N, C-alpha and C positions, 0 to 999 in steps of 0.2 A: 505496501499499500502503499499510497504518497501523499502524506501527512501534514497538513497546512496548518503551525501553529504561528497565530496573531502576537504580539506583545508576549514572545519568546523570550524576554531578557527580565521579565520582571522574575517576581517573587513565584507564581503558579506557573509561569511559563516556563519557567530556569531547574523546575524539580518536576514537569511535565516529560521536557525534550530529553533530559537524562533519565527520566523508568522507560521512557519509547529507546532507545539508545540500549537500555537494560533487557529489553523486551526483545531485541532483533530487529528492529526496524532503522533501518537505513537510510529510506529517502525523505528526510522532514523539511520541508521549507520553514525556516524562521523568519517570521517579520517583528522590525522590531521599528522603535522609532529613531535609529541605525539606516534604517534600510528604504530604500525609495519606491517612489508608489510605482512604476514600471517595473520592478519587480515582483511587486504583488499581482502586479496585473499576468505575468508570465505563470505564479504558483497559480493562480485560481482559472489557469486553462485545464490542467491537469490532475488538480487535487483531488486524492477520492475521498477525505475527511478534513473537515477544518474546524481545528479547537481557537474561536476567536473567546480570546482572552485580555485582548488590550482592550485599555483603559484608562479612564482619569481620574483620580476621589482627591486627588492637591491640588489645585487647579492653582495660579497665579490672579486670576479673571474668575470671574463669574462663568462667563461664557462657553468657558473650555469645559465645560461641565459636558455640553451637547455636542459642543464637536469632537470630539474626543468620546464618549460614548454615544452619543445618537449620527453621528457625520462618519466617522470611520466605517461602523454596522452598516450604511448605507452606503458606503461608497465600495464595500467586501460584494455588497450584495449585488451590486451594478456590476461588477468585474465578472460576478458570479453567471451573470443572466446574459452576462454581453460572450461570452467563450460558449456559451449552453451550460453547462457542467451543474451536475444536481446530486454533485456534493452534498451529504450531510455535515448537519452547524450544529457544532455546542458550542454554548455561548456562557461565562460568566457575569450573571447577574449581582443581584445584591440584597439583603430584608434589608435596605433602607427606600427600594424600591415601593415597599408600599406606605412609606415616606413625602408629606409635601416639602421638600427641601429639593435645591437645586441637584446636588447629586440625584438624591432619589426619582427626581423627575425625566433624569435624563437618564437611567439605567431603567425605568418601568418607558421610555420612547424606542429605546435599543430593542426592549424588549416587545414590544406592537410590533414594532417593526417586520424582526425575525418571523411570528407570527402569520402577519399577512404574508409573508413572503411563502412560510409555509405553506399555506390555508390553498393559496393561487397558483402554486407551481408542482403544488403534490412532494412538497421533498421533505424530507426529517428535518426535524431541529430537536435539541436539546435545551432546556433556559433552565439552568441552577439559579437559585438566588440564595448564596451564598453567605452564613454568618461569619463572625471573627475567624480569620483562618490564621492558625500559627504553625511556627513550623524554622528549619532552617532556610538561612539564604533571608528572612524576611527584614523586612527595614525598620530600626527604629526612627517614630517620630512619621514613622508613610502608612507601614500599611495597618500593625495591629497596636492594640494597648502592652499586648505580651513581649513584643518584639523592644519595645520602649523600655521598659522597666526593667527585660533581662538586659537588654544592653547597658542600660544604667546600675543596676543593682551589680554586675559584673565588673566595672569600673569602679565606683563607690559614690555615685553619683546620685543624688537627690532620685524621687518620685516623687507625682503628682498623685494624691489619694484626695477627687473631690466630694464622693458618696462611699462609704467602702463597704454600702450595702446593696450600692448598684450592683442587679443582674447581670452576665456576660453568657453569652450563648458564642461557644468557644467548639471549632474543628480542627482536627490534626489535618495539617497538609499529606499525608501518606494516603490518609483516607479520602482525601479531596481525592488522590491522583488511580488511589484504587478504583476508587467510579467512576470516574474518567474514562478510564480503559475498560469498562465495564459498558458504559454510553459508547465506545469503539467496537464495541463486539459486537453493539445491537440489542443489552442488555440495564440499559437504565434503569434507575431505582427512581420510582415515578407517582409523583404526590397531589392528582386532580391536575390540571393540566402544566405542572412547574415538575422538574426533575429536583431530587435533592440527593447529600452524603447521609447516608442511614444512619451513623455514628455519629454525636454532638456531646458538647460536654455543658454543662452549666454551673456558673462559680461565679461568686461575690466577688469583688473589686478588693476589696479586703483582702477575704481570703488568699486569692491571687496573689498580691503583694504578700499574704505573709508566707506563703508556699514558696517564690523567688530566693526570698528571701533569707530560709531557710536552707536556700542549697547552696547560697554562699558559705555561709558559717556551719557549711558540713566540710568543709577542708578544717574546721579548727577543731569543731565535735568528732570529727574522723567518722559520723552518720552519714547512713546510705539512705535514702530517703524508698517508703514504699513503695517496692516496685508493682508489686499486684492492684495496685489502685492504678489501671490503665491514663488515667487524667496523669497522675502523678510520674508518670513513666516518660508520658507523651511531654508532659513542661521540661521533665530534666535534662531530655535530649537538647532540647529547643534550650535550654541554658547554655550547654555546656559549648553550644554553636559560635553562641555570643562574646563566648571568652577572648581575652585580646590575646595576640598568638605569641606575646611575651612570656604570658601568665599559665599557658598548661598546667608547667608544674608546683606545682610546693611541699613542704618540705615538712617533714615530721620528727616529731619529740625520738629523738635518742636518747635511751637510756641506758647510759656505757660504765661500765669497769671495766678491772683485770680481767675480770673474766673473763669479757665479749661483752654484747650490746641485745636491747631487751626494745621494739619498737610496734609500736600497736600501730594497725595498718586502718583497719576500717570495724565501726558498731553498727551494730542494729539492735536495736530492743528487741523483735519476734526471734534474730538468728541468731544472735552472739556477735564474737567479734574475730577478726582476724590478726593474728601478731605474727611481727617474724624475728624470731631469737640468734642469737649466733655466735656459737663459744669456740676457743681460743683451746688448743691441743693439749688433749689433758682435761679441762676443765668437765667435770659433773656439776649439772642442773638439776634440779627440784628436787627428792625426795622430800617427797608431799603426797596427804593423798588426799580424798573428796570426798562428802555425803554424797552432793546431790550434782555438783559441778562434773561433765564430763568434756573427752578433748578428744582432738582427730590432731598427729604431729604428723609433718611431712619434711623428708628431708631431701632436701633439692642439690645440696653442696658437701661435699666432704665425707666424712665416715664418722657414726657414731653407733652407740649401743644401749638402745630402751631396755629398762631392767623393771621388772613388777617383782611386789609382793604381799600377796593379801594382807592385809595388820592381823589377822592373829594366825601367822602361818609362818612359817623358818621354808619355805621352800620359794626360790628365787625363779623368775622367768624372762629369760633374755631376747632379744629381736635386734637382728646385727642390720642396719641400714643403712641407705648406701644413697649419693646423688648418679651413679649411674643405674642404678633402679628402682624410677621413684612408688614407691610402696607405702600404702596410707595405711598406720598404727593406730587404732582405738587403746584412749588412757579409759579403761570403764570406773565405776566408782567405786569406792571399796580397796581398793587396790594404792599402796604408797610405791611412788613409782621416780624413776631420774635418766636423765642421757647422757650421756659419757662420749665428749668427744674422743675418741682413740685411734684417730686418722692425724695426719702433720701437718692441714693445712686448717683455719675455721671450719667449722660444721655451720651451715647457715639451716636451720627448719624453721617452716612455716606449720603454725601452733592456729587449731582454730578450736577455742569452746563455749559449749551453751548459753553460753550468758557472760552479759558483758560484767566486768569486774568491778567489785560494790565495794570500797572499802571498811563501811559497816557489815556487812555480811559475807565476809570477802572465803569463807568453804573452803579455808584451806588449812592443812594439819601437817604441821613438818615431825618427820619423821622416815630416818633412812631406811634403803633398802635393804 
């Protein structure tokens, strides 16, 4: 298929073109503000499907709303008619089309133009009234409040919350693109005369700000957002896409002594924590047991000996582990345990524990193996 994408350099267009290429489409006609109208005329001669995403939502002058949202649609239809091309058209409108404002009026005018074109020429059209879209490659102070908040919070800039109780309807860019590909295959999700993205989320403005701020703080408290919440998961991915390139990395607090180091990496309220333990050659760590706390040890470098003894027994159980053969060792409750570096280099162990360390309830009792 030869696919025409107007607004190909915009937020939605860039994501769509990238996914079309992922799906194996090679003949994609990209039209943007940098493309001359002669090229658009050539594209409309033989394209098999049109994604009409181009539009204006923050112009300098009010009349640009009609020029960009109605005028370009009119021009596109005219060129398709001229070449006798009856390719299906998908157009991105907005829920603002229901409102009496310059932007909404221009979007509705574009919708009506396309519906009439469809009726008069027996051509399939898919009109999507989209809510607030968020995701990677969106622009702060332009596309969505999510982009603006992510950009500012990631840089330590202030954000404006006019009404914390104001409720937003959000739609994730990947869900939008997935729906568009269904429309390309002839299976759009339809509600009355309009097409919809079936997966949307509602969140209050104050809660959105609180959630995004928590993502920034997670680098200090080592927390990981609840990834079982689909909106949280998608907001976190979006937030990370706005990190300044110089700030991709961040330091962890290393607790160092003559034996090596112990560094907390990740903490979660429901999944426990992950830490990195480094032991110098000949060093033994541990020699303690737990009532309820349980762990998993994974040696990734060096050679170690993990030793166990049930607290009411004299029998010692040993597991030799090393970075050459990755092997997880469970640390059951009721067994005092230790790990010894029996090699010539530092022993590096990834340690997971089922609960985050609480100094008021450490559940750790010293007892030599």
